[in-house]
N, C-alpha and C positions, 0 to 999 in steps of 0.2 A: 504493500498500500504506500502509496504517497502521500508523506505528511507536509509536505512542501509546496502543496497544492496553491492553488491560485488565491483562494480566501483564505486571509489573515485568522481566522475564526477556527478553523480546520486543524487546527494543530490543537485546542483546548474544549475541542467537545469532548461531551462522555461518549466511551462504547456505546449507550441506547441511542442517542442522538444521530450517531452515524448509522445504525442499523434503522432509524425509523426513515430517516434522509433516503436509504438507499431503498426502503420498500417504496416511498414514496416516490423515488426516480425510476424503480423497475416499472412502474404504474403508470410513467407518464414516458417509458421508452427510454430514459437520459439513464447515464452512468450516476452513480453516487456523487463522482468528484464535479461533473459536471453540475448539478443539481445543486452544490453545496457553493458552488462559486457563481452560476447566475446572479445577475443584479436586475433590477425592475429598472426598465425601460426611465429615465426621469424624462419629466416635461421641465420645457425653464418657469418659471412662477409668472401668471399673469398677474400684469399690473393694474390692480384696481385701483383708485381712488376709495381715500376713505370715508367713511359716512361723515357729514356734518359734523354730528353730534361727538365724534370722536379724535377728530382733529386740535381739539383742546390740549390731547397728550400731548402735543408736538411743538406747541408754542412752548418759548420761555420763560422759563419762569419768573414769578415777579419778585423783584430784587425786595430783599428785607430780611426780620428775622421777629421769630417768635419769643414772647414771654412769657412765662408762667407767674403769677401773685396771687393773693386770697386777700381780703379785705371781711374780716369777723368769718361769717359763716361759710360767705361765697369764694370761688374759684371764679379765675379768669386766665386764658390763653389769649393774649391780643398778638396780633403782625402787624408791625411795624414798618413803615419804608427805611431804605438807610439815611432820611431826612429826619427821624422817628414820630411820623404823622401816623398813627394806629387808621390801620385799614378795613379791618377785620379783627371780629369779637367770639369768642364764643365763652358765654357765663353760664358758671353752673349755680341755681339761685339759692338761698335757705329753703325754699318751702322745694326743694329737687327738681326744676324746670331747668331745660338747656336754651339759653337765649343765642341766637345767632346773628348777629350785627356787622353790615355791610356798610363804609363810609357809601355816602349817595351825594349827589348835588343838586339831587332834585326833591323836593319836598313834597312830593307826591306818593299815596300809597302803591306799590307794587308788588313786585314778586321777585324772590332770587331764588337762582336758579343753580342747584349744588350738583358738580359731576364727578365720578369716582371713576375707579374702573371698572367696578360691579354694577354701580347704581347711578340713574341720571335722577333728579325729581325736583322741581318748581312748588314753592314754596308760599304760601302768601305773608306776606312783610307790608306792617306797618311803619309809618311815617315816623322817624322820633328824633327830632333837632341835630339834621344833617344825616341821621342813619336809617339804614330800611335795616326790620328786626321782627323774626324769625321765631316762633317760641316749638321748642321738640321734647317728647317726652324723654327721657334719659332712656329707655330700651327700643326706642324706632331703630329700626336697623340702618337708617340712614348714618344715623353717627358712628355704627361699628365700618362700613363703607368708607368713612373717612378716615378712620383711624389706621384702617390698614388696609389703604390702596396702594399701588403700588408707584409710588414715589411720592404723590400730591395730590391734591383734587380742585377744581375748579366750581368758582363763584362766578355765576353771569347776573347781570342786571340791565333791564333796557335803558338806554340813555349812558349807562357808565362804563369803564374798561373793565375788561373782564381781569378777576385775579387767581394766577396760576400756583396754589399756596402748596409749599412742604409740608406732608403728613409728620412731622415732629412730636415727638414724646408730648410736648406740651396740651397738645389736641387731646389726645388719649386721657394725660393724666385728669384733665376738666369733666371728662367724659364718665371715668371711674370715679370722679368724686363723687359725681350725683348717681352712683347705682348705689 
């Protein structure tokens, strides 16, 4: 038997696999070494445009850093720009609700869309002094998706620049504070 066959895996195959391969090959009219060495024909990957709701993952991350802080029985995860302007905040309140707030130049109520690797949801948001604010229960699966997403999540509001925020430990910490 030729142990220097075309397949690199041939030499490490267990004898039972060789017997199974030989039996399958015999049924197909091939030799055992030919069956092990055959590679499936590969097709060049098709170029397809990413859906609009997934292109956010390719956009550059928003510059800035997360800060975690507490005040009494509340905790906050705040995302600040390099100039220390707060752009986004998550707050676990004393009554165990999570407020999500994004800076907004409009004073009108609207919506905040959160996109993660596994979920996208649009939340109703009230306008409060330069912010759009939505409220979630601590058990909401969107919070887990934000904490565990692949590297970052997006925050989108009509008429405002989108935020592409890193999913750092501060986000998870506020979520866990409310549970």
